[in-house]
N, CA, C and O atoms as a printed pandas DataFrame, in Angstrom:
     atom_number atom_name residue_name chain_id  residue_number  x_coord  y_coord  z_coord
0              1         N          MET        A               1   -7.932  -47.581  120.371
1              2        CA          MET        A               1   -7.714  -47.971  118.999
2              3         C          MET        A               1   -8.901  -48.829  118.553
3              4         O          MET        A               1   -9.359  -49.698  119.295
4              5         N          THR        A               2   -9.375  -48.589  117.386
5              6        CA          THR        A               2  -10.484  -49.382  116.863
6              7         C          THR        A               2   -9.942  -50.543  116.060
7              8         O          THR        A               2   -8.787  -50.546  115.634
8              9         N          PHE        A               3  -10.794  -51.526  115.863
9             10        CA          PHE        A               3  -10.375  -52.706  115.109
10            11         C          PHE        A               3   -9.891  -52.328  113.719
11            12         O          PHE        A               3   -8.915  -52.897  113.231
12            13         N          GLY        A               4  -10.555  -51.381  113.074
13            14        CA          GLY        A               4  -10.176  -50.964  111.723
14            15         C          GLY        A               4   -8.782  -50.372  111.645
15            16         O          GLY        A               4   -8.168  -50.370  110.578
16            17         N          ASN        A               5   -8.273  -49.868  112.767
17            18        CA          ASN        A               5   -6.933  -49.276  112.776
18            19         C          ASN        A               5   -5.873  -50.236  113.288
19            20         O          ASN        A               5   -4.730  -49.839  113.515
20            21         N          ARG        A               6   -6.242  -51.486  113.470
21            22        CA          ARG        A               6   -5.313  -52.476  114.012
22            23         C          ARG        A               6   -4.017  -52.533  113.213
23            24         O          ARG        A               6   -2.931  -52.576  113.792
24            25         N          TRP        A               7   -4.122  -52.532  111.923
25            26        CA          TRP        A               7   -2.946  -52.583  111.045
26            27         C          TRP        A               7   -2.795  -51.226  110.385
27            28         O          TRP        A               7   -3.321  -50.984  109.298
28            29         N          ARG        A               8   -2.088  -50.367  111.039
29            30        CA          ARG        A               8   -1.939  -49.007  110.527
30            31         C          ARG        A               8   -1.060  -48.948  109.294
31            32         O          ARG        A               8   -1.247  -48.099  108.422
32            33         N          ARG        A               9   -0.093  -49.862  109.227
33            34        CA          ARG        A               9    0.813  -49.850  108.079
34            35         C          ARG        A               9    0.869  -51.244  107.484
35            36         O          ARG        A               9    0.877  -52.237  108.212
36            37         N          PRO        A              10    0.908  -51.319  106.159
37            38        CA          PRO        A              10    0.986  -52.643  105.520
38            39         C          PRO        A              10    2.208  -53.449  105.945
39            40         O          PRO        A              10    2.141  -54.677  105.998
40            41         N          ASP        A              11    3.328  -52.784  106.250
41            42        CA          ASP        A              11    4.523  -53.528  106.654
42            43         C          ASP        A              11    4.329  -54.212  108.010
43            44         O          ASP        A              11    4.910  -55.272  108.242
44            45         N          GLU        A              12    3.525  -53.631  108.912
45            46        CA          GLU        A              12    3.220  -54.285  110.189
46            47         C          GLU        A              12    2.421  -55.560  109.955
47            48         O          GLU        A              12    2.674  -56.587  110.585
48            49         N          ARG        A              13    1.463  -55.486  109.050
49            50        CA          ARG        A              13    0.633  -56.644  108.731
50            51         C          ARG        A              13    1.482  -57.743  108.102
51            52         O          ARG        A              13    1.359  -58.910  108.475
52            53         N          ARG        A              14    2.330  -57.384  107.166
53            54        CA          ARG        A              14    3.210  -58.374  106.524
54            55         C          ARG        A              14    4.134  -59.032  107.541
55            56         O          ARG        A              14    4.352  -60.243  107.492
56            57         N          ALA        A              15    4.676  -58.244  108.458
57            58        CA          ALA        A              15    5.576  -58.784  109.481
58            59         C          ALA        A              15    4.844  -59.779  110.374
59            60         O          ALA        A              15    5.397  -60.827  110.708
60            61         N          GLU        A              16    3.625  -59.473  110.761
61            62        CA          GLU        A              16    2.862  -60.393  111.606
62            63         C          GLU        A              16    2.527  -61.670  110.843
63            64         O          GLU        A              16    2.589  -62.758  111.416
64            65         N          LEU        A              17    2.175  -61.562  109.568
65            66        CA          LEU        A              17    1.889  -62.757  108.772
66            67         C          LEU        A              17    3.140  -63.620  108.612
67            68         O          LEU        A              17    3.046  -64.847  108.607
68            69         N          ARG        A              18    4.303  -62.996  108.481
69            70        CA          ARG        A              18    5.556  -63.761  108.401
70            71         C          ARG        A              18    5.815  -64.515  109.698
71            72         O          ARG        A              18    6.188  -65.687  109.673
72            73         N          ARG        A              19    5.617  -63.844  110.834
73            74        CA          ARG        A              19    5.823  -64.504  112.133
74            75         C          ARG        A              19    4.827  -65.654  112.316
75            76         O          ARG        A              19    5.183  -66.716  112.826
76            77         N          PHE        A              20    3.592  -65.435  111.898
77            78        CA          PHE        A              20    2.565  -66.477  111.964
78            79         C          PHE        A              20    3.010  -67.693  111.153
79            80         O          PHE        A              20    2.955  -68.824  111.636
80            81         N          GLY        A              21    3.450  -67.452  109.919
81            82        CA          GLY        A              21    3.916  -68.535  109.061
82            83         C          GLY        A              21    5.129  -69.253  109.624
83            84         O          GLY        A              21    5.246  -70.473  109.508
84            85         N          GLU        A              22    6.025  -68.500  110.230
85            86        CA          GLU        A              22    7.216  -69.108  110.847
86            87         C          GLU        A              22    6.823  -70.039  111.986
87            88         O          GLU        A              22    7.415  -71.105  112.153
88            89         N          ARG        A              23    5.821  -69.638  112.774
89            90        CA          ARG        A              23    5.363  -70.499  113.872
90            91         C          ARG        A              23    4.761  -71.800  113.328
91            92         O          ARG        A              23    4.977  -72.874  113.888
92            93         N          ILE        A              24    4.014  -71.692  112.246
93            94        CA          ILE        A              24    3.436  -72.895  111.630
94            95         C          ILE        A              24    4.552  -73.811  111.143
95            96         O          ILE        A              24    4.541  -75.011  111.417
96            97         N          ARG        A              25    5.514  -73.243  110.422
97            98        CA          ARG        A              25    6.634  -74.037  109.905
98            99         C          ARG        A              25    7.390  -74.718  111.044
99           100         O          ARG        A              25    7.737  -75.896  110.955
100          101         N          GLU        A              26    7.640  -73.968  112.108
101          102        CA          GLU        A              26    8.370  -74.513  113.256
102          103         C          GLU        A              26    7.630  -75.716  113.852
103          104         O          GLU        A              26    8.235  -76.760  114.097
104          105         N          HIS        A              27    6.343  -75.571  114.081
105          106        CA          HIS        A              27    5.567  -76.674  114.673
106          107         C          HIS        A              27    5.452  -77.847  113.708
107          108         O          HIS        A              27    5.494  -79.004  114.125
108          109         N          ARG        A              28    5.309  -77.553  112.433
109          110        CA          ARG        A              28    5.225  -78.630  111.434
110          111         C          ARG        A              28    6.510  -79.451  111.448
111          112         O          ARG        A              28    6.469  -80.681  111.417
112          113         N          ARG        A              29    7.631  -78.775  111.493
113          114        CA          ARG        A              29    8.914  -79.476  111.507
114          115         C          ARG        A              29    9.123  -80.232  112.810
115          116         O          ARG        A              29    9.687  -81.326  112.810
116          117         N          LEU        A              30    8.668  -79.650  113.930
117          118        CA          LEU        A              30    8.810  -80.323  115.225
118          119         C          LEU        A              30    8.097  -81.670  115.252
119          120         O          LEU        A              30    8.567  -82.610  115.893
120          121         N          VAL        A              31    6.965  -81.765  114.558
121          122        CA          VAL        A              31    6.229  -83.033  114.531
122          123         C          VAL        A              31    6.655  -83.901  113.350
123          124         O          VAL        A              31    6.085  -84.970  113.132
124          125         N          GLY        A              32    7.644  -83.457  112.594
125          126        CA          GLY        A              32    8.162  -84.250  111.483
126          127         C          GLY        A              32    7.228  -84.358  110.305
127          128         O          GLY        A              32    7.213  -85.375  109.612
128          129         N          MET        A              33    6.446  -83.316  110.069
129          130        CA          MET        A              33    5.474  -83.331  108.978
130          131         C          MET        A              33    5.984  -82.522  107.789
131          132         O          MET        A              33    6.587  -81.463  107.965
132          133         N          THR        A              34    5.745  -83.014  106.600
133          134        CA          THR        A              34    6.113  -82.279  105.391
134          135         C          THR        A              34    4.992  -81.309  105.015
135          136         O          THR        A              34    3.858  -81.435  105.477
136          137         N          GLN        A              35    5.331  -80.354  104.179
137          138        CA          GLN        A              35    4.304  -79.465  103.636
138          139         C          GLN        A              35    3.278  -80.272  102.850
139          140         O          GLN        A              35    2.085  -79.969  102.876
140          141         N          GLU        A              36    3.745  -81.285  102.161
141          142        CA          GLU        A              36    2.847  -82.121  101.366
142          143         C          GLU        A              36    1.808  -82.813  102.248
143          144         O          GLU        A              36    0.628  -82.866  101.901
144          145         N          ARG        A              37    2.254  -83.341  103.389
145          146        CA          ARG        A              37    1.332  -84.027  104.292
146          147         C          ARG        A              37    0.352  -83.036  104.922
147          148         O          ARG        A              37   -0.837  -83.330  105.037
148          149         N          LEU        A              38    0.839  -81.879  105.325
149          150        CA          LEU        A              38   -0.051  -80.868  105.889
150          151         C          LEU        A              38   -1.092  -80.444  104.860
151          152         O          LEU        A              38   -2.274  -80.322  105.183
152          153         N          ALA        A              39   -0.660  -80.222  103.636
153          154        CA          ALA        A              39   -1.595  -79.846  102.576
154          155         C          ALA        A              39   -2.651  -80.923  102.374
155          156         O          ALA        A              39   -3.829  -80.622  102.188
156          157         N          GLU        A              40   -2.225  -82.170  102.413
157          158        CA          GLU        A              40   -3.148  -83.296  102.260
158          159         C          GLU        A              40   -4.180  -83.302  103.383
159          160         O          GLU        A              40   -5.372  -83.470  103.127
160          161         N          LEU        A              41   -3.737  -83.121  104.615
161          162        CA          LEU        A              41   -4.644  -83.110  105.765
162          163         C          LEU        A              41   -5.637  -81.947  105.702
163          164         O          LEU        A              41   -6.774  -82.064  106.157
164          165         N          LEU        A              42   -5.193  -80.832  105.135
165          166        CA          LEU        A              42   -6.042  -79.641  105.050
166          167         C          LEU        A              42   -6.884  -79.607  103.782
167          168         O          LEU        A              42   -7.795  -78.789  103.653
168          169         N          ASP        A              43   -6.573  -80.503  102.845
169          170        CA          ASP        A              43   -7.226  -80.511  101.534
170          171         C          ASP        A              43   -7.008  -79.189  100.791
171          172         O          ASP        A              43   -7.932  -78.594  100.237
172          173         N          VAL        A              44   -5.739  -78.757  100.806
173          174        CA          VAL        A              44   -5.314  -77.563  100.071
174          175         C          VAL        A              44   -4.052  -77.924   99.288
175          176         O          VAL        A              44   -3.516  -79.021   99.442
176          177         N          SER        A              45   -3.592  -77.021   98.466
177          178        CA          SER        A              45   -2.379  -77.286   97.694
178          179         C          SER        A              45   -1.124  -77.055   98.534
179          180         O          SER        A              45   -1.137  -76.314   99.517
180          181         N          VAL        A              46   -0.059  -77.700   98.122
181          182        CA          VAL        A              46    1.240  -77.487   98.764
182          183         C          VAL        A              46    1.655  -76.027   98.585
183          184         O          VAL        A              46    2.252  -75.433   99.483
184          185         N          ALA        A              47    1.343  -75.458   97.441
185          186        CA          ALA        A              47    1.677  -74.052   97.190
186          187         C          ALA        A              47    0.996  -73.134   98.203
187          188         O          ALA        A              47    1.589  -72.151   98.647
188          189         N          TYR        A              48   -0.244  -73.448   98.569
189          190        CA          TYR        A              48   -0.969  -72.635   99.558
190          191         C          TYR        A              48   -0.307  -72.743  100.930
191          192         O          TYR        A              48   -0.143  -71.734  101.615
192          193         N          VAL        A              49    0.073  -73.945  101.336
193          194        CA          VAL        A              49    0.768  -74.130  102.615
194          195         C          VAL        A              49    2.076  -73.339  102.595
195          196         O          VAL        A              49    2.415  -72.670  103.572
196          197         N          SER        A              50    2.794  -73.416  101.505
197          198        CA          SER        A              50    4.050  -72.692  101.379
198          199         C          SER        A              50    3.835  -71.181  101.501
199          200         O          SER        A              50    4.599  -70.492  102.177
200          201         N          LEU        A              51    2.802  -70.679  100.850
201          202        CA          LEU        A              51    2.502  -69.244  100.930
202          203         C          LEU        A              51    2.165  -68.828  102.358
203          204         O          LEU        A              51    2.613  -67.781  102.825
204          205         N          ILE        A              52    1.390  -69.633  103.041
205          206        CA          ILE        A              52    1.058  -69.322  104.436
206          207         C          ILE        A              52    2.335  -69.272  105.267
207          208         O          ILE        A              52    2.535  -68.337  106.042
208          209         N          GLU        A              53    3.198  -70.271  105.110
209          210        CA          GLU        A              53    4.428  -70.332  105.901
210          211         C          GLU        A              53    5.378  -69.180  105.603
211          212         O          GLU        A              53    6.186  -68.802  106.452
212          213         N          ARG        A              54    5.284  -68.625  104.408
213          214        CA          ARG        A              54    6.137  -67.487  104.043
214          215         C          ARG        A              54    5.473  -66.145  104.324
215          216         O          ARG        A              54    6.053  -65.094  104.053
216          217         N          GLY        A              55    4.252  -66.180  104.871
217          218        CA          GLY        A              55    3.560  -64.942  105.188
218          219         C          GLY        A              55    2.869  -64.317  103.997
219          220         O          GLY        A              55    2.510  -63.140  104.029
220          221         N          GLY        A              56    2.682  -65.090  102.955
221          222        CA          GLY        A              56    2.068  -64.563  101.741
222          223         C          GLY        A              56    0.556  -64.688  101.694
223          224         O          GLY        A              56   -0.079  -64.172  100.775
224          225         N          ARG        A              57   -0.023  -65.361  102.665
225          226        CA          ARG        A              57   -1.479  -65.513  102.738
226          227         C          ARG        A              57   -1.932  -65.359  104.171
227          228         O          ARG        A              57   -1.219  -65.715  105.110
228          229         N          ASN        A              58   -3.121  -64.827  104.323
229          230        CA          ASN        A              58   -3.763  -64.689  105.623
230          231         C          ASN        A              58   -4.958  -65.637  105.611
231          232         O          ASN        A              58   -6.045  -65.258  105.174
232          233         N          PRO        A              59   -4.765  -66.868  106.087
233          234        CA          PRO        A              59   -5.832  -67.865  105.975
234          235         C          PRO        A              59   -7.019  -67.540  106.871
235          236         O          PRO        A              59   -6.866  -66.872  107.893
236          237         N          PRO        A              60   -8.201  -68.012  106.488
237          238        CA          PRO        A              60   -9.375  -67.798  107.338
238          239         C          PRO        A              60   -9.264  -68.576  108.643
239          240         O          PRO        A              60   -8.477  -69.515  108.765
240          241         N          TYR        A              61  -10.062  -68.165  109.601
241          242        CA          TYR        A              61  -10.062  -68.777  110.929
242          243         C          TYR        A              61  -10.198  -70.292  110.860
243          244         O          TYR        A              61   -9.487  -71.009  111.564
244          245         N          THR        A              62  -11.095  -70.783  110.026
245          246        CA          THR        A              62  -11.317  -72.225  109.948
246          247         C          THR        A              62  -10.056  -72.959  109.501
247          248         O          THR        A              62   -9.802  -74.079  109.946
248          249         N          THR        A              63   -9.273  -72.348  108.637
249          250        CA          THR        A              63   -8.028  -72.956  108.191
250          251         C          THR        A              63   -6.984  -72.921  109.302
251          252         O          THR        A              63   -6.225  -73.875  109.472
252          253         N          VAL        A              64   -6.944  -71.837  110.049
253          254        CA          VAL        A              64   -6.013  -71.739  111.176
254          255         C          VAL        A              64   -6.306  -72.847  112.188
255          256         O          VAL        A              64   -5.388  -73.499  112.685
256          257         N          VAL        A              65   -7.576  -73.054  112.488
257          258        CA          VAL        A              65   -7.957  -74.112  113.427
258          259         C          VAL        A              65   -7.587  -75.479  112.862
259          260         O          VAL        A              65   -7.088  -76.334  113.594
260          261         N          ALA        A              66   -7.822  -75.695  111.579
261          262        CA          ALA        A              66   -7.474  -76.972  110.946
262          263         C          ALA        A              66   -5.966  -77.211  110.973
263          264         O          ALA        A              66   -5.525  -78.337  111.201
264          265         N          ILE        A              67   -5.174  -76.169  110.745
265          266        CA          ILE        A              67   -3.714  -76.291  110.804
266          267         C          ILE        A              67   -3.297  -76.707  112.210
267          268         O          ILE        A              67   -2.505  -77.634  112.384
268          269         N          ALA        A              68   -3.834  -76.016  113.205
269          270        CA          ALA        A              68   -3.482  -76.332  114.593
270          271         C          ALA        A              68   -3.836  -77.776  114.933
271          272         O          ALA        A              68   -3.039  -78.483  115.549
272          273         N          ARG        A              69   -5.014  -78.213  114.539
273          274        CA          ARG        A              69   -5.418  -79.594  114.812
274          275         C          ARG        A              69   -4.479  -80.581  114.129
275          276         O          ARG        A              69   -4.071  -81.577  114.727
276          277         N          ALA        A              70   -4.141  -80.302  112.883
277          278        CA          ALA        A              70   -3.246  -81.198  112.141
278          279         C          ALA        A              70   -1.879  -81.291  112.818
279          280         O          ALA        A              70   -1.227  -82.335  112.778
280          281         N          LEU        A              71   -1.451  -80.193  113.437
281          282        CA          LEU        A              71   -0.150  -80.161  114.103
282          283         C          LEU        A              71   -0.231  -80.611  115.557
283          284         O          LEU        A              71    0.795  -80.769  116.219
284          285         N          GLY        A              72   -1.449  -80.818  116.054
285          286        CA          GLY        A              72   -1.618  -81.284  117.421
286          287         C          GLY        A              72   -1.352  -80.236  118.481
287          288         O          GLY        A              72   -0.909  -80.552  119.585
288          289         N          VAL        A              73   -1.627  -78.967  118.137
289          290        CA          VAL        A              73   -1.425  -77.878  119.091
290          291         C          VAL        A              73   -2.688  -77.029  119.161
291          292         O          VAL        A              73   -3.489  -77.035  118.226
292          293         N          PRO        A              74   -2.877  -76.294  120.266
293          294        CA          PRO        A              74   -4.007  -75.372  120.312
294          295         C          PRO        A              74   -3.778  -74.230  119.325
295          296         O          PRO        A              74   -2.631  -73.848  119.091
296          297         N          PRO        A              75   -4.830  -73.681  118.749
297          298        CA          PRO        A              75   -4.655  -72.575  117.798
298          299         C          PRO        A              75   -3.833  -71.416  118.360
299          300         O          PRO        A              75   -3.085  -70.773  117.624
300          301         N          SER        A              76   -3.964  -71.151  119.641
301          302        CA          SER        A              76   -3.204  -70.033  120.225
302          303         C          SER        A              76   -1.698  -70.231  120.084
303          304         O          SER        A              76   -0.952  -69.252  120.043
304          305         N          ARG        A              77   -1.242  -71.468  120.009
305          306        CA          ARG        A              77    0.179  -71.765  119.900
306          307         C          ARG        A              77    0.765  -71.254  118.576
307          308         O          ARG        A              77    1.940  -70.892  118.518
308          309         N          ILE        A              78   -0.048  -71.225  117.522
309          310        CA          ILE        A              78    0.466  -70.747  116.246
310          311         C          ILE        A              78    0.058  -69.315  115.950
311          312         O          ILE        A              78    0.616  -68.680  115.055
312          313         N          VAL        A              79   -0.917  -68.800  116.698
313          314        CA          VAL        A              79   -1.406  -67.443  116.448
314          315         C          VAL        A              79   -0.652  -66.406  117.268
315          316         O          VAL        A              79   -0.343  -65.324  116.769
316          317         N          VAL        A              80   -0.356  -66.729  118.518
317          318        CA          VAL        A              80    0.208  -65.753  119.446
318          319         C          VAL        A              80    1.705  -65.950  119.595
319          320         O          VAL        A              80    2.184  -67.072  119.759
320          321         N          ASP        A              81    2.445  -64.839  119.537
321          322        CA          ASP        A              81    3.893  -64.894  119.808
322          323         C          ASP        A              81    4.112  -65.313  121.240
323          324         O          ASP        A              81    3.408  -64.852  122.140
324          325         N          ASP        A              82    5.091  -66.191  121.466
325          326        CA          ASP        A              82    5.425  -66.612  122.840
326          327         C          ASP        A              82    6.277  -65.567  123.517
327          328         O          ASP        A              82    6.659  -65.738  124.675
């Protein structure tokens, strides 16, 4: 399989983005952080954090790393399904 065929169907991509967002939300709640505080740490809007958590945005790598740092976890913890 080539990289270009990684997401053969849009519903697969949406499902993975939802799971990604759920992992972020779970870790954010575990550390007792609000969406507002996470947005502040990332210098983004609360609406953007909300969209990511709902699977509505696919943030760039640098944002994923910043989210992980803000939550105190390695990026793999929020990227990869356990």
